[in-house]
C-alpha distance (Angstrom), angle and dihedral (degrees) to the residues before:
residue distance angle dihedral
M1 . . .
E2 3.76 . .
T3 3.83 89.9 .
L4 3.87 89.8 55.4
I5 3.84 92.3 47.1
S6 3.77 91.4 50.4
A7 3.82 91.7 48.5
S8 3.78 120.0 106.0
I9 3.77 118.7 -82.1
D10 3.80 89.4 -116.0
L11 3.78 93.1 56.2
Q12 3.78 92.1 45.8
I13 3.80 90.3 54.6
V14 3.78 92.0 50.2
L15 3.85 90.7 49.9
I16 3.79 92.3 48.6
A17 3.79 93.0 48.0
G18 3.79 91.5 46.2
Y19 3.84 93.8 47.5
L20 3.86 91.0 52.2
G21 3.79 89.8 48.1
F22 3.74 90.0 49.3
K23 3.82 92.5 50.5
I24 3.83 91.0 51.3
T25 3.79 89.5 56.6
T26 3.84 96.6 47.1
V27 3.79 107.5 31.1
G28 3.79 112.5 119.2
R29 3.88 94.4 4.3
G30 3.76 99.4 97.3
L31 3.78 92.1 -127.2
S32 3.84 122.1 171.5
V33 3.81 109.9 -159.6
T34 3.82 129.3 178.7
T35 3.84 121.8 -118.6
E36 3.69 89.8 -105.6
E37 3.84 93.5 54.4
F38 3.78 90.4 44.8
L39 3.79 92.4 52.9
A40 3.83 92.4 43.3
Q41 3.80 94.2 51.8
T42 3.79 92.3 42.1
L43 3.77 91.2 54.6
A44 3.74 93.0 42.8
F45 3.83 95.6 55.3
G46 3.81 91.8 38.7
S47 3.82 91.0 51.3
I48 3.82 90.1 49.8
G49 3.81 89.7 51.3
R50 3.81 91.9 47.9
A51 3.84 91.2 49.5
V52 3.76 90.1 52.2
A53 3.71 91.0 49.2
Y54 3.83 91.6 50.7
F55 3.82 92.0 53.4
V56 3.77 91.9 45.6
E57 3.83 89.1 52.4
L58 3.72 92.1 46.5
G59 3.78 93.2 48.2
T60 3.78 91.8 47.8
L61 3.85 90.9 50.6
M62 3.76 93.8 48.3
F63 3.81 90.6 48.1
S64 3.83 91.6 50.0
Q65 3.77 92.1 49.7
A66 3.86 91.1 48.2
A67 3.75 88.4 51.9
G68 3.74 93.0 49.0
A69 3.78 92.8 -118.4
A70 3.79 103.2 104.3
H71 3.80 97.7 174.5
V72 3.80 118.1 172.9
L73 3.73 119.5 -153.8
P74 3.78 118.4 -130.7
N75 3.73 116.7 -98.9
D76 3.82 94.9 -98.8
G77 3.80 92.5 45.9
R78 3.79 90.8 48.8
T79 3.80 91.4 49.1
I80 3.85 91.4 49.7
A81 3.82 91.9 46.8
I82 3.87 92.5 48.9
G83 3.66 93.1 44.0
A84 3.86 92.6 52.6
V85 3.70 93.9 48.3
T86 3.78 93.1 44.6
I87 3.81 92.8 50.7
L88 3.81 93.1 45.7
A89 3.87 92.0 47.4
G90 3.82 89.9 48.5
I91 3.87 91.5 51.5
G92 3.84 88.9 45.1
A93 3.85 91.5 50.5
G94 3.86 89.7 51.8
M95 3.84 89.9 49.4
V96 3.87 93.1 48.4
W97 3.89 92.2 48.1
R98 3.78 93.1 48.5
R99 3.80 95.9 43.6
W100 3.90 101.2 39.0
G101 3.75 112.6 -9.6
S102 3.78 101.7 69.3
D103 3.79 93.5 46.5
L104 3.83 90.8 46.5
V105 3.77 93.3 52.1
S106 3.81 90.0 45.4
A107 3.88 90.0 51.7
V108 3.82 93.8 47.9
M109 3.84 90.8 47.5
E110 3.82 91.2 49.9
A111 3.88 92.7 45.0
T112 3.79 91.6 50.8
G113 3.84 93.2 46.2
T114 3.81 91.4 -119.5
Y115 3.80 94.4 126.3
K116 3.83 141.3 -39.4
D117 3.73 114.2 -125.1
D118 3.84 134.6 122.7
H119 3.87 94.0 -145.4
Q120 3.81 91.0 -120.3
P121 3.89 119.2 137.0
T122 3.79 96.9 -142.4
T123 3.79 143.5 22.8
W124 3.85 89.4 -110.6
A125 3.71 91.0 50.6
S126 3.84 89.7 53.5
I127 3.80 90.2 49.4
K128 3.81 91.0 49.9
A129 3.75 94.2 48.0
A130 3.80 95.5 53.2
R131 3.78 114.3 108.8
A132 3.82 97.7 -117.3
T133 3.80 142.0 128.3
W134 3.74 111.7 -120.6
T135 3.84 117.2 -138.8
F136 3.81 104.5 176.8
V137 3.76 145.8 -18.9
Q138 3.81 130.0 -148.6
V139 3.80 124.5 -157.1
H140 3.83 114.8 -157.5
L141 3.78 110.8 -146.7
N142 3.78 123.7 -150.3
D143 3.83 90.5 -116.9
G144 3.79 91.1 59.8
R145 3.76 100.2 -102.3
V146 3.77 118.6 127.3
L147 3.86 119.1 -144.6
E148 3.76 114.1 -155.9
C149 3.84 132.7 -166.2
E150 3.75 115.2 -163.9
F151 3.80 102.5 -163.6
S152 3.83 93.3 -151.8
K153 3.75 89.6 63.3
V154 3.84 94.1 53.0
P155 3.79 114.0 92.0
L156 3.78 114.3 -118.9
E157 3.88 89.9 -129.4
V158 3.84 95.3 64.1
P159 3.85 112.7 125.4
G160 3.78 116.7 -102.6
S161 3.78 124.1 -11.9
P162 3.79 122.3 -27.4
L163 3.78 87.9 -130.8
I164 3.80 131.8 31.5
I165 3.73 122.5 173.4
A166 3.86 120.3 -178.3
D167 3.78 136.9 153.0
D168 3.80 93.1 -82.3
G169 3.83 96.8 51.1
V170 3.77 147.6 -74.7
S171 3.79 134.3 -62.0
F172 3.79 122.7 -168.3
Y173 3.79 143.7 133.1
V174 3.80 111.5 -89.1
T175 3.81 115.3 -139.2
R176 3.82 100.0 166.7
I177 3.85 138.9 15.7
Y178 3.76 124.5 -154.7
R179 3.78 117.7 -152.1
P180 3.81 114.9 -156.5
A181 3.83 94.3 -170.9
D182 3.93 93.7 71.5
G183 3.81 98.5 7.2
G184 3.81 90.8 -115.6
T185 3.72 131.8 139.4
V186 3.77 133.8 -147.6
D187 3.83 122.6 -154.6
I188 3.87 111.6 -143.2
D189 3.73 126.2 -153.0
V190 3.79 109.4 -140.4
H191 3.80 92.1 -152.2
G192 3.75 115.4 101.1
L193 3.77 129.4 -146.8
N194 3.84 98.2 -96.7
D195 3.78 104.3 50.6
D196 3.87 88.2 -80.1
Y197 3.83 137.7 111.5
V198 3.77 130.0 -112.4
A199 3.88 116.7 -129.2
T200 3.74 122.5 -176.0
Y201 3.78 126.4 -144.9
V202 3.83 120.4 -160.1
P203 3.73 120.2 -170.1
R204 3.79 116.8 -126.8
S205 3.82 91.6 -114.4
Q206 3.79 90.1 61.4
F207 3.79 102.4 62.4
S208 3.74 136.4 47.4
Q209 3.72 107.4 -169.1
V210 3.84 142.7 26.5
D211 3.78 122.5 -154.9
F212 3.78 123.8 -173.0
G213 3.79 141.8 178.6
W214 3.73 124.9 -136.4
R215 3.79 141.7 157.1
A216 3.75 135.4 -162.7
Q217 3.85 114.2 -82.6
R218 3.76 117.0 -111.5
R219 3.70 122.3 -153.1
G220 3.76 107.3 -93.3
G221 3.85 91.1 12.9
V222 3.77 130.7 130.2
V223 3.81 113.7 -57.7
P224 3.83 110.4 -122.0
P225 3.69 120.7 -118.8
P226 3.79 119.2 -92.5
L227 3.77 107.0 -80.4
P228 3.77 126.2 -130.4
V229 3.75 132.8 -102.7
P230 3.76 110.9 -106.0
């Protein structure tokens, strides 16, 4: 830590920008990276941010000179401006990589026969990353019952995500219950008694299987519900 604090301000800015870009690409994905991978990705995103800041500074200087108003910021002002642009660009680079870059590289590698992998760390992460519209999810409990959430029956204004799955369990809005004992079903209203909504949390130890329905997204189609953290 003392080494980082004693480093030059330019290096500190690059590392901060790179770290934020790295966090954007990994948050919510359950990734486990080595120290070497962490440092490499941090420096990569930070360097991209610094390169963008350099070109922004160069372009600003050229524009000012062309306009006959070559004004140079004081050192503190320049440092703050470069730092802000570098950090924003580093975050932007992380967003672009997570939203489009990873999928693009994966598609190119598959098209060229180099390898076939979607760069996701788990099966659930691969499911979540697929461009699809979710229609329902069913959670099979250990006692035989099946809890179903049909997303079309969940109001858009419910707090949080209509479905969250994590290591400790699943939380969602139950719209129907299937009973294997008598083959019956019970429709559930997600509205509570006091102008609220009823969400259900099921611990991981209480269910054995999750089924879900989805379909390929179409341009202009229904936006899928927010998907859970793996």
